[in-house]
N, C-alpha and C positions, 0 to 999 in steps of 0.2 A: 207272560201276558195274562193268562187266565189262571186262577188259583188251581193248582193240581188237586187240592182237596175236593173241589167241586166236581172235577172229572172223576176222581176216585169214588166219590159218594154216589154219583149217577151210576157208575158201573156196579157198585155194591147193591144199590137198590134194584137194578134190573137183574142182577145175579141171583137175587132171592127167588126168582121165578124158575130158575134152572136147578134141577136137583143134583145132577152129576157135577162133582167138584171140578173135574178137568174141563168140562164144557163151560162151566161158569167162569173159570179162569180165562179160557180162550175168548169167551164172549166179552169179558171185562177188558182184556187187552185190545181186542178189536174195537170196542166202543171207545176206549181211551184214544186210540189212534185216529178214529173217525172224528171224534169231537175236537181233538187238538188240531187236526187238519182243517176242519170247518172254522174254528176260531182263528187260526193262523191266516185264513183268507179274508176274514172280516177286518175292518179298519178300526180296531179297538185300542184304547189307551188305558194305562194303569190309573188308579186313583191319584197317585202322586203326580203323574203327568197332567191329569185333568186339573188338579189343584194348582199346579205351577202355572198353567195356562190361564186359569181363572184369576190368579193373583196378577199376572201380567196384564190381563184385560182390565182389571180394576184400576191399576196404576195408569194405564193408557187413558181410560175414561176420565180419571181425575185430571190428568194433564190436559186433555181436550177441553174439559169444563173450564179450567184455569185459562187456557188460551182463548176460549170464546169470550170469557169475561174481560180479558185484557183487550181483545179486539173491539168489543163493544165500547170500552172506556176510551180507546184511541179514536174510534169513529166519532164518539160524542165530542171529544177534544178537538178533532179536526173540524167538525161541524160548527163548534163554537168559535173557532178561529176564523172560519170562512164568514160567519155571521158578523164578527167584529170588523172584518175587512170591508164588508159591503155596507156597513152602517155609517 
């Protein structure tokens, strides 16, 4: 879900403030676990999932516009037929 490099980078950046190597490693592992847990609870999607949904939305929007145009054409046609019947 979330890029492991991002989590690792955050751990490394915070680890610079801890001088003891063992403490730094423990802190990075704890931070990784915390961040992964937080991200797991969020309703996030990958870029690929987002792009796929965007493509589906664009196709749906195009179909809707086509159907709206077709409906308007049919309504005009029906109105013209009613006008010819009443004339």
